[in-house]
N, C-alpha and C positions, 0 to 999 in steps of 0.2 A: 221671893223677890225684893230687892230694897229699893225704895225711891229716897232721893233728897233734893231739896229747894235748888241745885244745878241739873236737875234729870231726872223730871216730875212727872215724865209719861207714863201709863199704863197699858195694857192692851189685855182683854179677855177673850175669851171663847165661850159660844154656847151653842150647843145642837138641839133644836125643836121637833119634836117626836112625841107621836103618841102612845100610849103607855106601852104596849106592845112591840115598840119599840119599832113600828112604822116611821118610814122618812116624809113621806107624803101626805102632810097634816092639813089641815085650814091654815094659812097664814092668818097669824093675829091681827086685832085693830092696831093695837100697840104696844108699844116698850116702856119698861118706867126702870129707869136706874136709879139706886141709893145707896147708901153706906159713906158717899165721901162728899165733899163737897168740892167743885170745879169745874171744867168744860169736858163737856162727852162729846167725839163726834164719831159716825160710823154706826150708833145705835140703834138702828132702826129698819121699821119693818121693812121697808123696799130692800133692805142690802140684807135679808134673809135668804137665804140660797134654796130654789124650790125644791131642787132635787133631793139636797141634803139636809136642809134645814140646819146649818151649819151659819152663825151670823157671829161678829167682832163688836167689842164695843173699846174705842180708845178713850180714854182719860188722862187730861195733865190734872195733877191732884195741886188744890190751892194752896199757896203759898200758908195760910192757916192753921193745915191739916198738921203742917209740921211743928213739933214739938220745937218749943221757946229756948230752951235748956236743952245739953246733951242728953242723947239716950233717944230711943224709939218708941214709937205708936203705932196700932193697928190698924190696917185700914182693910176693910171687908168689901168689896164692889158688887154689888146683888141686881141682878135682871128679871124681871118681871113680865112677864105678857100678860096682856088684857084682851077681851071677848067682850066688848061691849062695852067698855069702860068697868068688868069687875076681872080680878087678877083671876087667871086661869091656874098659874104653875109661877114657881121662882128659885132661883138656885144662886149661889156664891159664884161667881167667874172668876175672880182672882182675889188674890189673899196676897197682902205687901205689909213690911213693916215703913212708917215714914223717919227716916233719920234724920235727927238735928243735924245743922254744920256746925261744928264751932267754929266762934270768929278766931279769926287769925290776923292779928294786924304788927306792925313794925314799932319798936318802943313811941311814947308819944314824945313829940319832938324832935326825933331824928330828921334827918334827912337822906334822901334814896328813891328808889323802885321798889312798888313791888308789883308784882305780875301773878294773876290768882286764875289757875286753870281747872278744869272740872275736877269735881273730887271723886267720881264716879265714871265705870268703865266705859268703851264707845266701843261700839260696830266699828267694822270695816268700810270704808266711806263715810260715814256719820261726821255730820259737822258739830263743832262747838265753838264758845267764844273766852277768850284769852281776854281779862281784865286788865288795863295800867293803871296804878295809882302814883302819884308822887307823895313823898311826903317832904315837907318845906322848913319845916320848924317854925319861926316866926316871920318868916320872910313869904313874899308874897313871889306864885312862881310865874312867872312874867313869858318866861320861853323855857321853852324842852328840844331837847335830841333823844332820842334812844333809837338802840338798837335790838331786836327783837331776833335770835337766832334759833330755826329747827330744821332738827335729821329734815332731809327730804325722802328718805325713805320710808320715815314712819309718818311724818306729815305735810299736807299741802295748805298751800295760801289759798282764801276765800277771794280775794280783791280788793281791787281799793276799793269799790263801793261798799263795801262789807267793816270797812274803819269806820267807827264815828265818834262823835267827841263833842259835847251840848255847850263846855265852855272854853275851846281852842279851836283855832283854824290851823287844819293838817296840810302837811306836805309831806309825800310819800316818796318812797324810792325803793324797791325790792333788785336783789344781787344774788341770783342764782350761781351755787356752787358748778361747779366742770360734771362733779359726779351722783348720782341721787345720793348716793349714800355717803354726800358730804353735807354741812351743814349750809343752808342758804339763811340772808336776814332780809329784813323789813326794817329799814331805817325812817324812822318818822319825825319832823318836824313840827313843834307845835308853839302857837302864839296867842297868847288870851286874847280872845274879844274885848276884854273887858280889866285894865289893870287894877280896876278899883273894888272888883266883885272879893267881896269874902270867902267864897267857896273856893278860891286860889290860892288859900295861903294854911297852913296848918296841916293835920294830921289827915290823909288818906282821900289828896287831892285827885277827882276824876280825869285821870289823863284821856282815855280812850277806850273803848271797846274793837276788837278784832278778829274776824272769823275765821278759823282754821277748821279744815277735815283730817281723819282720819285718813291716810292712803290703803287704797283698795288692797295692797299688798303688803301691809305691815304686818308683821309678825305679832300672833296671838301673846298676850302676857302684858308684862309693868315693864314701861321702858323711862329708868329713872331718868337717862340723860336726853332727851327728847328735845329739851330746850335751854338756851342760855339768853341771857341779857346784859344790857350796858345802857345805864345810865350817863351817855358820852355830854351832857352839860345841864345844869338848871340854872335860870339864870334869873336875877330880883328884877325888879322895875328900873333900878337904876343900872342898869346894862353888866351887874356884878355875880361871876361865876360862885358858886356855892356848894355845887357838888358838880364833879370832874372824873373822866373815866372809872365812874364808881361799881363795881358788878351789882345785876340785882336781886333782890329775893324772889322766892317764889312760894306759893300757895298749892299745894296738889292732895294726892289722897293720902300724902301722910300728914304725922302729928307736926304741928311748928311751921316752922320758915325754912325753907332750901336755900340752896345755892344752885341746883340747876330742877329743871322744871318738868315734872313727869307725866306720859301719856298712859292707861291701861286698855290694851285694847282685847278684845270677849267676842265670842261666836255664839250665835242663839243653835245650835247644832241639832235639837228638839225642843222645841216649844208648844206645847200643846196637844197632847194626841188623845182620842178621845175614841175610848173603843167601844164596842158593843156586840157581846157574847151572843144574843140570841138575834144577831145577823150574819155573825162572822166579818165585820168590819173595824177599821181600823182608821182614823183621818188623822193626818200630821194637820192642823190648821193654821201652822204658821211655818209653812218650809220656806229657804229662801227664795223660790222665784214668787211667794207672795200668793200664789192659790193652792185652794185646800184641794185634798187626790181622795180619795176611797181605794181601801185597798183590800182585796179578799182575802181573808187568812184561814187558811185551808189545816183543818186537824190533820 
């Protein structure tokens, strides 16, 4: 598993058992997680299944764990169970590589629209964000109109309540195509809340963040033309257009700047299988329905 700053979540599974493989063991007093900085959820004594001994730990890796330059660094998440404050057993429940994300920008001083998509794959129905940045050169970007096109058979729009901006007041409009296989588009008008703010001038002006999700029926694999976009108009404080009808640039899992936006869809077909030979049992601890299930294995 490789995690990156735009997809920092990890899930580890463990089974707490006696040395002879018995499932029914005394529940520990507490569980400790070590090996990574970040937020931990679900890794508690109360979440250990009393019958199977199976438990989970969800970790959102802290931003400081990712390399600042290109490359990867190893992450090993270790779970320890304690009785009376004394560790009784510990094991590495998940190992990952933290991957640096290269900085991809438009040339300094240029004028145009840059849309950033996830660098890592997403599951069907999983949500993700698309961020839009404007490049205005030496002008203050007082008003903009952009169009974000998306293939409805691959991507769903999250809704107006999931489009946010800290610098602009937004007006949104969604136009759906007649067929799910055709492109719909989100039209966004943005008016600067403060025309004197330094943050609306220069490179990588933060226009907005919008939430989308992978369609539940989206085919697996990479889809290099899931998005296109257009900067219809960028206007400065004197109401002069300095960008008109210009295609957007994209950052995605591919290297460099692209003319279309790619999404990648993957499925976790078999994640986390625990086997116990002494009891002839196998557990799939992360099946699609979210419930672990024991299976008796017959020789």
